[in-house]
ROGU-504609 format. One record per residue (C-alpha): x, y, z; residue in three letters. Coordinates in steps of 0.02 Angstrom, whole numbers, plus 32768, in hexadecimal, padded with zeros to 4 digits. Layout:
BEGIN
XYZALA...
This chain:
BEGIN
688FDAD59676MET67E1DA7B9652GLU6768DAA695D3THR6697DA9A9612GLN6610DAC5959DTHR6569DB1295E5PHE64C5DB0E95B6LYS647DDBB495B3LEU63B9DBF795EDARG638BDCA995EBGLY63DDDCE99550MET636ADD5694DASER63EBDDB39462CYS649EDDA2942CALA64AEDE2994B0ALA6494DDB69530CYS6517DD5794F1ALA6597DDD2950DSER6556DDF495BCASN6575DD5395F9ILE661ADD57959BGLU6651DDE295F2ALA660EDD8A9695ALA665DDCF6969AILE670FDD519666ARG6708DDA4971FTHR6711DD14976DVAL67C5DCF29799PRO6816DC55974AGLY679DDC6B96B7VAL6817DC4E962BGLU679BDC619580THR66F6DC65956ECYS667ADC4D94DDSER65E3DC5C94CEVAL655DDC319451ASN64ACDC7D944APHE6485DC0993B0GLY64BADB70941EALA6481DBCA94C0GLU6532DB77950CGLN65CEDBBA9557ALA667FDB649547ALA66E0DB8F95D2VAL6797DB6F95E0THR67CBDB8696A2TYR6855DB699735ASN67F0DAD9979CPRO686DDB1B982AGLN6829DBCC9834ARG6780DBAD9800THR66E6DB2997E9GLY6650DB1D97A7LEU65E8DB599823ALA6651DC02980DGLN6624DC20975EILE6568DBE39767GLN656DDC6997E8SER65BBDCF49795ALA652FDCC5970EVAL64B2DCC3976BASP64C4DD6D97B8GLU64C4DDB796FEALA6423DD7D9700GLY6414DCDF969ETYR6439DC2696CETHR64C5DB9C969DALA64BEDAF196A2GLN655ADA73968CPRO6552D9F595FBLEU655DD949962CGLN65FBD8F29606ASP65ACD85195B0ASP6584D8B69504VAL6521D81094BDLEU64A8D8179562ALA63FAD8199521PRO63AED8D0953DGLU6385D91395D6ASP62C9D8EB9613ASP62B8D97F9676ALA632BD9FA95F3GLU62ADD9AB9573ARG620CD9D095E3ARG6243DA819604GLU6263DAA79550ARG61BEDA5E951BGLU6174DACD95AAALA61C4DB629575GLU618FDB5094B8ASN60C8DB2894EDARG60DDDBC49562GLN610BDC4694D7LEU60A3DBDF9471THR5FF4DC1C94DAARG6049DCCB9512LYS606CDCE79445ALA5FB9DCAC940DVAL5F71DD15948FPHE5FC3DDB6946BSER5FA7DDA593A7LEU5EDCDD7D93DFALA5ED3DE2A944CILE5F57DE6D93CFGLY5ECBDE52933DGLY5E37DE88939EILE5E95DF4293D0LEU5EDADF54931AVAL5E29DF3A92C5ILE5DE6DFBD935FGLY5E78E03A9329SER5E3EE03C9270LEU5DDBE0BE9276PRO5E61E13D92E8MET5EEBE0EC9268MET5E89E10D91C2THR5E35E1BE9211GLY5D91E16991C0LEU5D05E1329222PRO5CE3E07A91F5ILE5C2BE05291FDPRO5C3DDF93922APHE5CB8DFA892B7ILE5C46DFE19351PRO5C89E07093B6MET5CB5E0189455TRP5D29DFA59405LEU5D9FE04C93EFHIS5D95E08994A1SER5E28E0AF94EFPRO5DE9E062958DTRP5DD4DFBF953CLEU5E5ADFCC94EBGLN5ED4DFE19585LEU5E7EDF5A95E1VAL5E89DEDF9531LEU5F57DF13954DTHR5F82DF0795F3ALA5F7FDE3E95EBPRO5FE5DE429542VAL607FDEC5959CLEU6080DE769650PHE605BDDC79624TRP608BDD929581ALA6120DE119576GLY6147DE06962DSER61F3DDB09603ALA621DDE5295AFPHE620BDECA962APHE6262DE529693ILE62F9DE35964CASN630BDEE6961CALA6309DF1596DBTRP637BDEAA96F9LYS63E5DEE89670ALA63EADF8496B4PHE6405DF5D9755LYS64AFDEF39704ARG64BEDFB796AEHIS64C0DF619606SER642DDF4F9585ALA63EBDEAE951BSER6364DEA09488MET62D7DE9A9512ASP6320DF419543THR62D9DF9B949CLEU6245DF2C949BVAL621BDF509565ALA6240E0119536VAL61DEE019948DGLY6145DFCB94D0THR6150E017956FGLY615AE0CD9528THR60BAE0A694B0ALA605DE05A953BPHE6098E10295B4LEU606DE17C952FTYR5FCBE11C9509SER5F8AE13D95C7LEU5FA0E20495C6PHE5F18E214951FPRO5EB2E1849578THR5EAEE1DE9618PHE5EB2E29295F2TYR5E6EE2949544PRO5E2CE3579556GLN5EE3E39F9567TRP5F24E35A94B8PHE5E8BE39F9475ILE5EA4E45294BBASP5F49E4329486GLN5F09E42293BDGLY5F48E35393C5LEU5EDCE2C693B2ASN5EE3E264943CPRO5F15E1CB93F8ASP5F53E1289447VAL5FC4E09E9424TYR5F95E00F948FPHE5F85DFAD93DBGLU6042DFCE93C8ALA6071DF78945CALA6012DEF89465ALA6031DEB4939FVAL60D7DED193C1ILE60E2DE66944AILE608CDDEF93ECALA60F7DDEA9358LEU6189DDEC93C4ILE6152DD4A9429LEU6128DCFB9373LEU61C9DD179333GLY621FDCDA93CCARG61C1DC4893BBLEU61E7DC1A9314LEU629FDC4F9324GLU62ABDBCB93D6ASN625DDB3A935CARG62D4DB5F92C6ALA6371DB72933AARG6328DAC9938BGLY6356DA7A92F4GLN640BDAB692CBTHR6441DA3C9348SER63DCD9A392F1GLU6481D96692ABALA64C4D92A9356ILE6419D8F0938FARG6429D87C92E7LYS64D6D847931FLEU6491D81C93CFILE6405D7C4938BGLY6476D7539325LEU64B3D6EA93BFGLN646FD64D9402ALA63F4D63B948ELYS6444D59A94CATHR64CCD51494B2ALA64C3D44594A8ARG6564D4319512VAL65B1D382953AILE65C2D35D95E8ARG65D2D2B49647GLN65B7D25F95A0GLY64FED2AC9586GLN64D0D352950BALA647ED3BE9563VAL643CD4609554ASP6468D4F195A6ILE645FD5C29596PRO64EDD6099524ILE6510D67195BFALA6551D5C7961FGLU65BED58895ADVAL6678D58D95D7VAL6722D58495ACLEU673DD4C7955CGLY6693D48C9553ASP667FD41794BEVAL65DED45A9472VAL6576D3EF93DELEU651FD4519358VAL64B7D3FB92DCARG6483D4219224PRO641ED4D49219GLY6460D51592C6GLU64C3D5A49301LYS655BD59C9351ILE655BD5D39406PRO6603D6149430VAL66AFD60D93D5ASP6715D56993D6GLY6777D4E99366GLU6733D44A9315ILE6753D3B4937DVAL6700D3419304ASP6675D333927CGLY6689D3A891E3ALA660BD429919ASER65EAD4C4912ATHR65C2D5579181LEU6565D60C9147ASP65E0D68C91A1GLU6588D713914CALA6565D77391EBMET6613D79A9219VAL6672D785916FTHR65E8D7DB90E7GLY6617D7479077GLU657CD6E59055SER65D0D642900DVAL65E4D5BE9098PRO6683D58C90DDVAL66B4D4B590F0GLN66F7D4AB91A7LYS6742D40591FCTHR679BD3E69284VAL6827D45292A8GLY67C7D4E8925CASP6799D57292CCGLU66C8D5BA92CEVAL667DD64C930FILE65E6D661937FGLY6533D6859320ALA656BD64E927ETHR650AD5DD9225LEU651DD50F9219ASN64EBD4D39180LYS64F9D4119162THR6564D3A091C9GLY655CD3889282SER65F0D3B092D3PHE6643D3C99386LYS66B3D45493D2PHE670CD4829455ARG66E4D53B94ABALA6776D5C1949CTHR6734D66A94B6ARG6681D67C950FVAL6625D70F9543GLY665BD7BD9534LYS6711D76594E1ASP669BD72C9434THR66D2D76C938BPHE661AD7B5937ELEU6623D7FA9436ALA66D6D85793EEGLN6676D8A1935EILE65FAD8CE93BCVAL665DD9389422ARG66B6D98293A0LEU662DD9C09350VAL65E4DA1793FCGLN668CDA589408GLN6671DA9D934FALA65D5DAE4935AGLN65EDDB279406GLY668ADB8B93AASER669CDC47935ALYS66CDDC5A92BBALA673FDCF5929EPRO66B7DD4C9234ILE663BDD4392C1GLN66B0DDCB931ALYS6668DE5792B2LEU65B4DE1F92F9ALA65F6DE22939EASP664CDEBD93A3ARG65A3DF089353VAL6530DEC793D3THR658DDEF29447SER656BDFA49447TRP64D1DF9993E7PHE645CDFA39464VAL6494E03F949CPRO64A4E09193FFALA63DAE06393CAVAL63B4E0B0947FILE6412E15D9459THR63DAE160939BILE632CE15B93EFALA633AE1D5945FILE638FE24793CCLEU62F8E2229366THR627AE25393FCPHE62CFE2F493FAILE62E8E325933AVAL622AE2F7930ETRP61F6E35593AATYR624FE3F1938EASN6236E3F192D2VAL6184E3B292CEMET6155E3E89373GLY60E4E3589366ASN60F9E2E19403ILE6089E24D93A8THR60F9E24A931BMET6193E2519385ALA615CE1C093DCLEU613DE15A935DILE61D1E17B9307THR6231E14893BFTHR61D6E0A693D3VAL61F6E06B9327GLY62A6E090932DVAL62A1E02F93DCLEU6246DFA393A0ILE628CDF8492E0ILE634CDF799322ALA636EDEBB9320CYS6429DE82936BPRO63E1DDB99373CYS63EFDDC592C9ALA64A5DDF592C3LEU64C2DD7C9351GLY6470DCE992FDLEU64C2DD03924DALA6560DCB3926ETHR6541DC1B92FCPRO64A9DBE092ABTHR6513DBB89200SER659BDB6A925EILE6542DAF392C5MET64CBDABF9233VAL6563DAAA91C0GLY65EFDA4F9242THR654CD9D29265GLY6533D9C59199LYS65EED9A19197GLY65D2D9199216ALA6555D8C191AFGLU65D7D8C9912CASN665CD874917CGLY66AED91F9193ILE66ECD967924ELEU6710DA11926AILE674DDA4092F8LYS672CDAF792F2GLY66CCDB77929AALA6776DBE69286ASP67B2DB459203SER6710DB2891B1LEU6717DBDE9189GLU67C7DBD9914FLEU67B9DB3A90E2ALA673CDBA99070HIS67DFDC14903AASN685FDB789026ILE68B8DB958F80GLN6930DAFE8F8DALA690DDA488FCAILE69ADD9FF8FE2VAL6990D9378FEFLEU6A0DD8A49042ASP6A1DD8268FCELYS6A20D76D9046THR6980D75C9085GLY691DD805904ETHR693CD7E58F8AILE695FD73F8F7DTHR6912D6A98FF4GLN698FD6B29067GLY699CD5E99086LYS6A2CD5D39010PRO6A6ED52E8FC4THR6B17D4ED8F97VAL6B10D4D48EE6THR6BCAD4AA8ED1ASN6C65D4618F30TYR6D11D4708ED6VAL6DCCD44A8F37THR6E57D45F8F03VAL6E93D3A58ECDASN6DF1D3D28E4EGLY6D7FD3438EA0THR6CCBD3608F27ALA6CE2D2D38F89THR6D74D2FF9001GLU6D00D2ED9090LEU6D7AD3249123HIS6D60D3D290D2LEU6CB2D3DB90E9LEU6CB7D39F917CLYS6D33D42E91BCLEU6CDBD4A89159ALA6C35D473919AGLY6C58D4569259THR6CC1D50E9250LEU6C12D55591FEGLU6B93D5079282ARG6BC0D59E92FEASN6B91D63B927ASER6AF7D6799266GLU6B09D6B091ACHIS6A97D6619120PRO6B37D62990CALEU6B6BD5C0915EALA6AC0D56A9175GLU6ACAD54490B4ALA6B94D4F590E3VAL6B42D48A9171VAL6AB3D44B9115ASN6B31D41D9080TYR6BADD3B990EAALA6B29D3659153GLN6AE1D31F90A2ALA6B66D2CB906AGLN6B6CD26C9117GLY6BE8D2D89178VAL6BEFD2D99236THR6C0BD377926CLEU6C52D3B79306GLU6C6DD43E938AASP6CFED4B9935BPRO6D84D4D193E2GLN6D84D59593BCALA6D1FD5FE9336PHE6D1AD6AA9304GLU6CA9D71B929DALA6D14D7909236VAL6C8CD81E91F1ALA6C7DD8299143GLY6D0CD7A1911FSER6CD7D703915BGLY6CF2D68A91E9VAL6D89D634923BGLN6DB6D5B492C1GLY6E0AD51392EASER6DCAD46B92C2VAL6E0ED3CC92EDALA6EB0D427931DGLY6EC4D48A9270GLN6E9DD534924EARG6E02D54A91EBVAL6DDFD5E09198GLN6D3CD607910FILE6D18D6A590D0GLY6D10D71B9030THR6D9FD7218FB1HIS6DC6D7CD8FD4ARG6DF4D7749083TRP6E5ED6F69036MET6EC6D7758FDFGLN6EDBD7E99073GLU6F28D75A90DALEU6F95D7309055GLY6F5BD6949026MET6F6ED64B8F70ALA6EC4D63B8F03THR6EF9D6228E5BGLU6ED7D56E8E48ARG6E34D5928E69LEU6E19D6318E19GLN6DC5D5FD8D62ASN6D3BD5818DB8PRO6D1BD6238E42TRP6CFDD6A08DA6GLU6C7FD6358D4FGLU6C1BD6068DF0LEU6C15D6C68E19GLU6BE8D6F48D62SER6B58D6748D65GLN6B22D6DE8E05GLY6B58D65C8E96ARG6BAFD69C8F32THR6C46D6498F5BVAL6C9ED6168FFAVAL6D43D5F29002TRP6D9DD56B9083LEU6E4DD57090C9ALA6EA0D4F59125VAL6F3BD536918DASP6F5ED5BF912EGLY6F3ED5569080LYS6E9BD56E9016VAL6E48D4C88FE8GLU6D98D4DA8FADALA6D18D5438F61ILE6C59D52F8F83LEU6BF8D58D8F1BALA6B59D5B88F67ILE6AABD5E48F1BALA6A1FD6518F7DASP6973D65C8EFCALA691ED6E78EDCVAL6878D6FA8F2FLYS67F3D6F98EAFPRO67AAD7A68ECDSER6841D80F8EE7SER6858D8308E26ALA67ACD87E8E17ALA67A2D8D98ECAALA684DD9318E84ILE6802D9618DE3ALA6759D9AB8E47THR67D2D9FE8EBFLEU6841DA4D8E25GLN6790DA738DC6ARG676FDACF8E6CMET6818DB4B8E42GLY6876DAFE8EC7LEU6935DAD88E94GLU694FDA228EEAVAL6A08D9E98F0FVAL6A49D93F8F42MET6ABCD92C8FCDLEU6B25D8A88FFCTHR6BB7D84E904CGLY6BC5D7D78FC4ASP6C35D7DF8F2CASN6C10D8658E9EARG6C05D7D78E18ARG6B71D7638E75THR6B2ED8218EA5ALA6B19D85E8E02GLU6AD2D7B98DC7ALA6A3BD7BA8E3CILE6A2AD86A8E1BALA6A19D85E8D5FARG6996D7CF8D83GLU6931D8358DE3VAL6944D8D28D83GLY69BAD94F8DFDILE6A30D9AB8DBBTHR6A9ED9F28E31ARG6AFBD9768EB6VAL6B62D98D8F5CPHE6BC7D8F58F5BALA6C3DD8AD8FCEGLU6C05D9109050VAL6C35D8EF910AARG6BC7D8F2918FPRO6C25D98A91DCASP6C1BD9DF9129GLN6B53D9DB90FBLYS6B32DA64916CALA6BB0DACB9105ALA6B64DA8B9071GLN6AB6DAD990B2ILE6B08DB8090DFGLU6B55DB859029THR6AA0DB7F8FECLEU6A64DBF89077GLN6AF3DC719036ARG6ABFDC728F8BGLU6A05DCCE8FD0GLY69ADDC358FC6LYS6925DBF8905EVAL6961DB419082VAL690CDA9C90B9ALA695FDA0A90C9MET692AD94F90CDVAL6977D8C5912BGLY695CD8219185ASP69FDD7FD91E3GLY6A73D8289259ILE6AF7D88591F4ASN6A62D8EF91C0ASP6A35D948924EALA6AB3D9D29262PRO6A74DA0891A6ALA69D3D9EE91D0LEU69F8DA639263ALA6A52DAE391F3GLN69C6DAEC916BALA6944DB6A9177ASP68B3DACE9172VAL68F9DA2891B8GLY687BD9AC916DMET68B6D8EC91B4ALA6873D84D915FILE6805D7FC91E6GLY6858D74691BDTHR68EBD78591EEGLY694BD796929FTHR6918D7EC933BASP69A7D879933BVAL6978D8A6926DALA68CDD8BC92B5ILE68FED9239341ALA6962D99F92DFALA68D3D9C49274SER683CDA2E9254ASP67E1D9BF91F3ILE67C5D91991FETHR6788D8BF9160LEU674BD81291AAILE6744D7BA910FSER67DED7C790D4GLY6796D7E1901FASP67E9D8918FCFLEU6730D8B98FA3HIS6724D8EB9066GLY6794D97A9029ILE6728D9B88F9BVAL669AD9AF901ATHR66E0D9FD90A6ALA6720DA929033ILE6668DA8B8FECGLN6626DA93907DLEU669DDB1E90B9SER666CDB8C9030ARG65ADDB73904FALA65B0DB909100THR660BDC4490CFMET65A6DC749052ALA650DDC5290D2ASN655DDCAB9169ILE6580DD4F90EFARG64BDDD4690B5GLN6483DD32915BASN6508DDC29194LEU64CFDE32910DPHE63FDDE1F9124PHE6424DE4D91DCALA64A3DEE991BFPHE6430DF2C9133ILE6397DEFF918BTYR63CEDF7F921BASN6446DFFA91ACVAL638BE0079144ALA6309DFEB91BFGLY6346E05B925CILE6346E10291ECPRO62A9E0DA9199ILE6263E0BB9241ALA62AFE15F925EALA6252E1C091E9GLY62CAE1DA9160ILE6248E1CF90D9LEU61C8E23C9121TYR6210E2E490E7PRO621DE2859042ILE617AE2209032PHE6128E23B90D5GLY6124E19B910BTRP613BE15591BALEU6171E0AF91DBLEU60CAE05E925DSER6124E01B930DPRO60B9DF8592D0ILE6106DF759231ILE61B2DF8C9293ALA617CDEEA92FAGLY616ADE759283ALA6207DE9A9246ALA626EDE9492C2MET6221DDFF92F4ALA6226DDAB9253PHE62E4DDD49235SER6321DD4792A6SER62BEDCC49268VAL62EADCED91B2SER63A5DCF291DFVAL6381DC399238VAL6322DBF791B1THR63AADC39912FASN6431DBC7919AALA63C5DB389184LEU63C5DB3690DFARG647EDAEE90F9LEU6423DA529124ARG63F5DA28906FASN64BBDA319040PHE64F4D9A18FC9ARG65A6D9A48F97PRO65C8D9A98EDEARG663CD9208EC2LEU6678D8D88E17GLN66ACD8358DE1GLY664BD7CF8E64ARG
């Protein structure tokens, strides 16, 4: 299966998005399709052996729209032709809106005597001539508003309906009705009716809807501002060492293995590893942290971050679409194009909304014509119902907020994989934190080395331990290796190696069987641990992790390892608890050490001595308590628990496996990122609920009022012009409300 994102053209409302989804899903070989009306994009997963991009594009074309595959290079600048096309579309829309508003203003002034029933001295009689109004209205409908009628006709041929259908039927009805009193006024007079015309209503409705669509387009353009900012962060050129000379080349020409020179104040062009020099880097664009980071030989640098002080050279390890920045942009695009579960309700409503409105409009006409016997009143209410209905607001309520929310997350160093994760995060009740690398620095060091003989100078044991641990990826293993090398021990490759999940490692070194692991594992293996019992208990009570070394079936030494707590952990955990969340520690470490760390950061519930295959079960235990659970981890052994949790959060400094298994990635590794992610989720969901409330209430209240429900009580009918203005600005209000999320600021204590 392959996934391709298409840029869509020609959509005018959420009903159009439903039509495109239905058309694409009819293509053989298409597995899934999700159309985002706010982003004007479609994400399609398909079987390339059964169908291709051309067939999908053809299906969209037949539905009356156009689809263009988005380029694979997410960091490529916006296509000039696409930008010019969008700008030309906005200019054309502006011309039509201004023209229509000017003509509409003249028509309204000319119609005031008819509206008020009184002569107005300063308005000449010729200005409210039906013939003049006909001449002025025709170009508004058939030039400025031509797209509404064309799209409505296309929809009719497809046996579907859209927002354009409502506008075309409403304004067309007002226009056609007005032709009769214009050509045959005497017939109306003979029937005891005023030969009133409603050309001004048709023209002003078109003008207001065009103005609303123009404002909506401009506002929607701001929802993708985060992606444009990210793309704009990359450097334009790179200074590459080739044939001994520093040469400036476009960033697109940098290849893997190139040595790049970076001077103070310059941006890092691509990802790489420093091979010469040192400096401090501002990595705020990817981590959200403003404090510069020290970098030296062997350290990784990220493209688009800013070099602050020194000069250095680095070797390019990832370029183009493989860079860290490109991955961020791709994840944000995927999240912005995804659908939140809450959007399903709006989608169901919009799928039947337009036909329902047309039905209500027909019933309104029949009821008022039969009750009042007044075709003019029946016409006003019918046109009002058709015009005030606005499925656009419903269609925009969720995707615009999701687009802004996920983009804001990226700005704060939080990558959200999908809208469903963003929605679910606001319901989290319990946060489960892995200890090593999440609460703690993840860079443990050996603090004590005690042998059975009571001396710390037995280097041959350190050699055995360091040699075996060289093959392990665990942070504690790295601490043992570093300690052994610091004591001047020369390490070799083990003859055999095996990792025993949740217990330790074992293998063969220099013909001896070596095992390094937990106290529990040594007891399970039947080894005597009494001679080191006292120092072990004392060290664990101090919050240190103790690993046991056994050689040829006998315990020979222990090594105490300390992993410092991150400076921000306690404050972040306190903030989470103040937000009403239960914070739990989950670790494979022994209980004494785990509880000592938990006390230091303010956690009261601890799951200790949990093997990797048991971590998911502990998450399930919390879920059985009825809680929505988030798991935060950074290691390979956290992946099952991350997948089991309702929301998995991976520390971005961790392994690729953990990040792949998670729903949300915290790039910086700072636990305050959890606070920000949950607060952002809550703010986004509150924004979506506001949008949906306004959209539903608008239609629930607006349609009955337009149908004349208040007339029997107050004698008041809604003017089609007012209905047009309300419809035009309902979508604008929804998008504007979503854009308020750009002002989101996390509330973090203790920073």
